[in-house]
C-alpha positions in Angstrom: -53.0 41.6 -239.5 -54.2 41.7 -235.9 -57.4 40.0 -235.0 -59.6 41.0 -232.1 -60.0 38.6 -229.2 -56.9 36.5 -230.0 -53.7 36.4 -228.0 -50.1 36.6 -229.3 -46.9 38.3 -228.2 -44.8 40.6 -230.2 -41.2 39.4 -230.8 -39.2 40.0 -227.7 -36.6 41.7 -229.9 -39.1 44.5 -230.5 -39.9 45.2 -226.9 -37.5 44.4 -224.0 -38.6 42.1 -221.2 -38.2 43.3 -217.7 -37.3 39.9 -216.0 -34.8 41.2 -213.4 -37.2 40.3 -210.6 -38.0 36.8 -211.7 -35.3 35.2 -209.5 -36.7 37.0 -206.5 -40.3 36.1 -207.4 -39.4 32.4 -207.5 -37.6 32.5 -204.2 -40.4 34.4 -202.5 -43.0 32.0 -203.9 -41.1 29.0 -202.7 -40.6 30.4 -199.2 -44.3 31.5 -198.9 -45.5 28.0 -199.9 -42.9 25.9 -198.2 -41.3 24.5 -201.4 -37.8 23.5 -202.3 -36.3 24.1 -205.8 -37.2 20.5 -206.8 -40.9 21.1 -205.8 -41.0 24.3 -207.7 -39.4 22.7 -210.8 -42.1 20.0 -210.8 -44.8 22.6 -210.5 -43.3 24.6 -213.5 -42.5 21.5 -215.5 -38.9 22.6 -215.7 -35.5 21.1 -214.8 -34.4 21.7 -211.3 -31.0 22.9 -212.5 -32.7 25.4 -214.7 -34.7 26.8 -211.8 -31.5 27.0 -209.7 -29.7 29.0 -212.4 -32.6 31.4 -212.6 -32.6 32.0 -208.9 -28.8 32.4 -208.8 -28.8 34.9 -211.6 -26.9 32.6 -213.9 -29.8 32.4 -216.4 -32.1 35.1 -217.8 -35.4 33.9 -219.2 -36.0 35.7 -222.6 -38.7 33.3 -223.9 -42.1 34.9 -223.5 -44.0 31.6 -223.7 -41.9 30.3 -220.8 -42.6 33.4 -218.7 -46.3 33.1 -219.4 -46.3 29.5 -218.4 -44.5 30.4 -215.1 -47.1 33.0 -214.4 -50.0 30.7 -215.2 -48.6 27.8 -213.1 -48.0 30.1 -210.1 -51.4 31.8 -210.6 -49.8 35.3 -210.6 -50.2 38.2 -213.1 -47.8 38.1 -216.0 -46.5 41.5 -214.9 -45.0 39.9 -211.8 -42.6 38.0 -214.1 -41.7 41.0 -216.2 -44.3 40.7 -219.0 -45.9 44.1 -219.5 -49.4 44.5 -221.1 -47.9 46.1 -224.3 -46.2 42.7 -225.0 -49.6 41.0 -225.2 -51.5 41.8 -228.4 -54.2 40.1 -230.3 -52.7 38.2 -233.3 -52.6 34.7 -234.9 -54.9 31.8 -233.9 -52.1 29.3 -233.6 -50.4 31.2 -230.8 -53.8 31.9 -229.2 -54.4 28.1 -228.9 -51.0 27.6 -227.3 -51.7 30.2 -224.6 -55.2 28.8 -224.0 -53.7 25.3 -223.6 -51.2 26.7 -221.1 -54.0 27.6 -218.7 -55.5 24.3 -217.5 -58.4 25.1 -215.0 -58.0 21.7 -213.3 -54.3 22.2 -212.8 -54.9 25.7 -211.6 -57.6 24.6 -209.2 -55.5 21.7 -207.8 -52.4 23.8 -207.4 -54.3 26.5 -205.6 -55.8 23.8 -203.3 -52.2 22.5 -202.6 -51.1 26.0 -201.7 -54.0 26.4 -199.4 -53.3 23.1 -197.6 -49.6 24.1 -197.2 -50.7 27.4 -195.7 -53.0 25.5 -193.4 -50.3 23.1 -192.2 -47.8 26.0 -191.7 -50.2 28.2 -189.7 -52.4 25.8 -187.7 -51.5 27.6 -184.4 -52.4 31.1 -185.6 -55.5 29.8 -187.4 -56.6 28.0 -184.3 -56.3 31.3 -182.3 -58.6 33.0 -184.8 -61.0 30.1 -184.8 -61.2 30.3 -181.0 -62.7 33.8 -181.3 -65.6 32.4 -183.3 -66.9 30.5 -180.3 -68.3 31.7 -176.9 -65.6 32.2 -174.2 -67.7 30.0 -171.8 -66.4 27.0 -173.7 -62.7 28.0 -173.8 -60.4 25.8 -171.8 -57.9 28.3 -170.5 -56.2 31.3 -172.0 -53.2 29.6 -173.4 -54.8 26.8 -175.4 -57.0 26.6 -178.5 -59.3 24.0 -177.0 -62.9 24.1 -176.0 -65.3 21.9 -174.1 -68.7 21.7 -172.5 -68.5 22.1 -168.7 -69.5 18.5 -168.2 -66.6 17.3 -170.4 -63.9 18.7 -168.0 -63.8 17.0 -164.6 -62.7 19.1 -161.6 -60.0 16.5 -160.8 -58.3 13.7 -162.7 -60.5 10.6 -162.9 -58.9 7.2 -162.7 -59.3 5.7 -166.2 -61.0 2.6 -164.8 -63.8 4.8 -163.4 -64.8 6.0 -166.9 -67.7 3.8 -168.1 -67.9 3.1 -171.9 -71.4 2.5 -173.4 -72.2 1.1 -176.8 -74.9 1.9 -179.3 -75.6 -0.7 -182.0 -77.9 1.4 -184.1 -76.4 3.6 -186.8 -76.8 7.3 -186.2 -76.9 9.2 -189.5 -74.3 11.9 -190.1 -76.0 15.2 -191.0 -73.0 17.2 -192.2 -70.7 14.9 -194.3 -68.4 17.5 -195.9 -69.9 16.8 -199.4 -72.4 19.6 -199.3 -72.4 22.6 -201.6 -71.1 24.6 -198.7 -67.8 22.7 -198.9 -67.2 23.5 -202.6 -64.6 26.2 -202.0 -62.2 23.6 -200.5 -62.9 20.8 -203.0 -60.7 21.3 -206.0 -61.5 20.2 -209.6 -60.7 16.6 -210.4 -61.9 17.0 -214.0 -63.3 19.9 -216.0 -66.5 21.0 -214.3 -66.3 18.2 -211.7 -64.9 18.6 -208.2 -63.7 16.0 -205.8 -66.7 14.7 -203.8 -64.9 14.7 -200.4 -61.9 16.4 -198.9 -60.2 13.0 -198.2 -60.4 12.2 -201.9 -58.4 15.4 -202.6 -55.9 14.5 -199.9 -55.5 11.0 -201.3 -54.8 12.1 -204.9 -53.1 15.5 -204.3 -51.4 15.5 -201.0 -51.3 11.9 -199.6 -49.2 11.4 -196.5 -47.6 8.0 -195.8 -50.2 7.1 -193.2 -53.6 7.5 -194.7 -56.3 4.8 -194.6 -60.0 4.8 -193.9 -60.0 2.8 -190.7 -63.1 1.9 -188.7 -63.3 4.2 -185.7 -65.3 4.6 -182.5 -67.8 7.5 -183.0 -68.6 9.6 -179.9 -72.3 10.1 -179.4 -72.5 11.4 -175.8 -70.1 12.4 -173.1 -70.2 13.2 -169.4 -67.1 13.2 -167.3 -68.3 14.5 -164.0 -66.9 12.6 -161.0 -69.2 9.7 -159.9 -71.0 9.6 -163.3 -68.1 9.5 -165.8 -69.4 7.9 -169.0 -68.8 8.0 -172.8 -71.2 6.6 -175.4 -70.0 5.3 -178.7 -71.2 3.9 -182.0 -69.2 3.0 -185.1 -67.9 5.3 -187.9 -64.8 5.7 -190.0 -61.7 7.9 -189.9 -62.6 9.7 -193.2 -66.0 10.6 -191.8 -64.1 12.7 -189.4 -61.6 14.3 -191.8 -64.2 15.1 -194.5 -65.7 17.8 -192.2 -62.9 18.7 -189.8 -60.0 19.2 -192.3 -62.3 20.8 -194.8 -63.5 23.3 -192.2 -59.9 24.1 -191.2 -58.9 24.6 -194.9 -61.9 26.9 -195.4 -60.8 29.2 -192.6 -57.2 29.0 -193.9 -58.3 30.2 -197.4 -60.2 33.1 -196.0 -57.2 34.2 -193.9 -54.8 33.6 -196.8 -56.8 36.0 -199.0 -57.6 38.7 -196.5 -56.1 40.4 -193.4 -54.3 37.7 -191.4 -55.2 39.1 -188.0 -58.9 39.6 -188.5 -61.5 37.2 -187.3 -63.3 36.0 -190.4 -67.0 36.7 -190.8 -69.3 33.7 -190.5 -70.7 34.5 -194.0 -67.3 33.6 -195.4 -67.3 30.2 -193.6 -70.3 28.4 -195.1 -69.2 24.9 -194.2 -68.3 25.8 -190.6 -71.6 27.6 -190.3 -73.4 24.5 -191.6 -71.8 22.5 -188.9 -73.2 24.9 -186.4 -73.0 23.8 -182.8 -69.6 22.0 -182.6 -70.8 20.1 -179.5 -73.8 18.5 -181.4 -72.3 15.0 -181.6 -75.2 13.8 -183.9 -74.6 16.5 -186.5 -71.2 15.3 -187.8 -68.9 12.4 -187.4 -66.9 12.9 -184.1 -64.3 10.2 -183.9 -62.1 11.1 -180.9 -58.4 10.5 -180.7 -56.7 9.6 -177.4 -53.6 11.7 -176.5 -51.6 10.8 -173.5 -49.1 12.6 -171.3 -46.5 10.0 -170.3 -44.9 11.0 -167.0 -41.8 9.1 -165.9 -41.8 9.7 -162.1 -38.6 9.4 -160.1 -39.4 7.4 -157.0 -36.8 9.0 -154.8 -37.4 12.7 -155.7 -41.0 12.8 -157.0 -39.8 14.8 -160.1 -40.9 13.8 -163.5 -40.1 13.9 -167.2 -42.4 13.4 -170.2 -42.3 12.2 -173.7 -42.6 14.8 -176.5 -43.1 14.0 -180.2 -42.7 16.0 -183.4 -45.2 15.1 -186.1 -43.7 14.9 -189.6 -45.9 16.6 -192.3 -44.8 14.0 -194.8 -46.1 11.1 -192.7 -49.4 12.3 -191.1 -52.6 13.8 -192.4 -53.5 15.9 -189.4 -51.7 18.1 -186.8 -48.6 18.1 -189.0 -45.4 20.0 -188.4 -46.1 20.5 -184.7 -45.3 19.0 -181.3 -47.6 16.6 -179.6 -47.6 14.2 -176.7 -46.9 10.5 -177.1 -48.6 8.2 -177.5 -51.5 9.6 -179.4 -53.8 7.9 -181.8 -57.3 7.4 -183.0 -59.7 5.5 -180.7 -60.5 2.6 -183.1 -60.6 -1.2 -183.3 -57.7 -3.0 -184.7 -59.7 -4.2 -187.7 -63.3 -4.1 -189.1 -64.0 -7.6 -187.8 -66.9 -7.7 -185.3 -64.8 -9.5 -182.7 -62.2 -6.7 -182.8 -64.8 -4.0 -182.5 -65.9 -5.6 -179.2 -62.5 -6.8 -178.0 -60.7 -3.4 -178.6 -63.5 -1.2 -177.1 -61.4 -0.2 -174.1 -59.5 3.0 -173.6 -56.5 1.4 -171.8 -56.1 -1.3 -174.5 -56.1 1.3 -177.2 -53.4 3.3 -175.3 -51.2 0.2 -174.8 -51.4 -0.5 -178.6 -50.2 3.0 -179.2 -47.3 2.6 -176.7 -46.3 -0.5 -178.6 -46.3 1.2 -182.0 -45.2 4.8 -181.3 -42.8 4.3 -178.4 -41.3 0.9 -179.0 -41.6 1.0 -182.7 -43.3 -2.4 -183.0 -45.5 -3.2 -186.0 -49.1 -2.0 -185.6 -51.5 -4.6 -184.3 -54.0 -4.2 -187.1 -56.0 -7.4 -186.8 -54.3 -8.9 -189.8 -53.9 -12.2 -188.0 -57.7 -12.8 -188.4 -58.4 -13.3 -184.7 -58.8 -10.9 -181.7 -55.7 -9.6 -179.9 -55.0 -11.7 -176.8 -54.2 -8.9 -174.5 -53.7 -11.1 -171.4 -51.0 -13.0 -173.2 -49.2 -9.9 -174.6 -46.1 -9.3 -172.6 -46.2 -5.5 -172.8 -49.8 -5.4 -171.7 -49.2 -8.0 -169.0 -46.3 -6.0 -167.6 -48.2 -2.7 -167.5 -51.3 -4.3 -166.0 -49.1 -5.9 -163.2 -47.6 -2.5 -162.5 -51.0 -0.9 -162.4 -52.2 -3.5 -159.8 -49.1 -2.6 -157.8 -49.8 1.2 -158.1 -46.6 1.8 -159.9 -48.5 2.7 -163.1 -51.5 5.0 -162.9 -53.8 6.1 -165.7 -56.1 9.1 -165.5 -58.7 10.9 -167.7 -58.5 14.8 -167.7 -61.5 15.4 -169.9 -62.5 15.6 -173.6 -62.7 18.6 -175.8 -62.5 20.0 -179.3 -59.7 21.7 -181.3 -61.0 25.2 -182.2 -59.6 25.0 -185.8 -60.6 21.5 -186.9 -63.4 20.8 -184.3 -61.8 17.3 -183.9 -62.3 15.7 -180.4 -59.5 14.3 -178.2 -59.7 12.4 -175.0 -57.1 13.8 -172.6 -55.3 11.2 -170.6 -52.2 10.9 -168.3 -50.2 7.9 -167.5 -47.7 8.1 -164.5 -45.0 5.4 -164.5 -42.4 4.9 -161.9 -38.9 5.2 -163.3 -37.8 1.6 -162.7 -40.9 0.3 -164.4 -40.5 2.8 -167.2 -36.9 1.9 -167.9 -37.7 -1.8 -167.8 -40.7 -1.6 -170.2 -39.5 1.3 -172.5 -35.8 0.9 -172.3 -35.7 0.3 -176.1 -37.6 3.5 -177.0 -37.1 4.4 -180.6 -36.2 8.0 -181.7 -37.9 7.8 -185.1 -41.3 6.3 -185.6 -43.9 6.1 -188.4 -45.4 9.5 -187.6 -42.3 11.6 -186.6 -39.6 11.8 -184.1 -39.3 11.8 -180.3 -37.7 14.8 -178.6 -35.2 14.7 -175.8 -33.6 17.4 -173.5 -30.0 18.2 -174.2 -28.9 17.0 -170.8 -30.7 13.6 -171.2 -28.6 10.5 -171.9 -31.4 8.8 -173.9 -34.5 9.8 -175.7 -36.7 7.7 -173.3 -35.9 10.2 -170.5 -37.9 12.8 -172.4 -38.0 16.4 -171.3 -38.4 17.9 -167.7 -41.9 18.2 -166.4 -41.3 21.7 -164.9 -43.2 25.0 -164.9 -40.5 26.4 -167.3 -40.9 23.6 -169.8 -44.7 23.6 -169.7 -44.9 27.4 -170.1 -42.5 27.3 -173.0 -44.5 24.6 -174.8 -47.8 26.6 -174.2 -46.5 29.9 -175.4 -43.4 29.6 -177.6 -43.6 26.3 -179.5 -46.0 25.0 -182.2 -48.0 22.5 -180.3 -51.3 20.7 -181.0 -54.1 22.0 -178.8 -55.0 18.7 -177.2 -51.4 18.2 -176.0 -51.2 21.8 -174.8 -54.4 21.3 -172.9 -53.2 18.1 -171.3 -49.9 19.8 -170.3 -51.7 22.8 -168.7 -54.2 20.7 -166.8 -51.6 18.1 -165.7 -49.4 20.9 -164.3 -52.4 22.3 -162.5 -53.1 18.8 -161.0 -49.5 17.8 -160.6 -49.9 17.0 -156.9 -52.8 14.7 -157.6 -50.9 13.0 -160.3 -47.5 12.6 -158.8 -48.6 12.2 -155.2 
């Protein structure tokens, strides 16, 4: 006897299942979400060899419960895996309970969040282009880059790094938009029935944790002016997660809207409640803006004046932001080496931060993280000493090109360039590593070593700006450095 409101399937011997497209559905789902067969098998709670046989046509799934579980876990209609409506009829309570148990709202919510994050990481470039259209053209920094800035953030010429004054504010400035507001709910998955993760970084930590992910103290930007003659940056103290909780959540929000609608339409602000709550992206008191420093490293040939530069690919398995794309090297957060008060003061210097990143990302040395319990003695550090000596001899020059925001994440990056004469470069960075903790360095085919980098030419710059997936800060640095190449290379 059939009972209203209860689910059960008829025997599959009574009505044939149309599962001929299942193999194609699984393949398309994997490709659309960037999964391999092992990833899909884990999602479906099946053996990888079983999934492989389905995709290769060696195994036909005739079990209705398995098909329904696949549909539930992939969050797709049962008809997509060959289960027609006539196969689903109200019957016995025991089977009803089994099907209800197969649909775990927490698991569905978290899997959907993971798909959204994978979509975000695969399409950051296209999403940044859409996000760019949300903001006034007066703030756009060039046609080819998804970067924006206030006029006073972009100097008319490169500023020697030593001419940028850093100011410090001891008083804590409250963060108005933290990323924990109700407007962020759409990108905060369930962690338990009826309870969402409180912050986006908590979801990353438990659902999609990269190998490098810790809540480090960071210098928080409170004011900026980079006009020649009055170049100054004002900072207080914050944390790395303060930044991610709003920036990555806002990026994910946009990705979800695009994923569910027409991919080439600029989303309406009404569909972006968190981004709308952030409001003016240049209001440095409204949210936590902890800038990174990204550097174009130019190896200048003394005899020809030509140059090459270091290029880096960021491995999605290792980093939490700007994953799967090219960036310049070194690049890192502007932050003290530890939470100790002496490190906060001792490391509050752009050049010192950049040298620490050279040590870690280019030479592959352990991060100087303040674990020794005392401030870093920069003057006694051989790498720092060598570069400082070369700067005094004008064989190494460091410049600031400005500061701006990525249109997708609204994260800030300080744009810098370091020009190093080839003999100094080869002496200091002769042991350049190819693989580091965040990805891999890139080299031109004709180069004899990875430390030679890629040619700093109009062709290379144009290719990186138009044809390759590149983080917006690095693209902006490349574009501006090519514009100012005579100032930089002399």
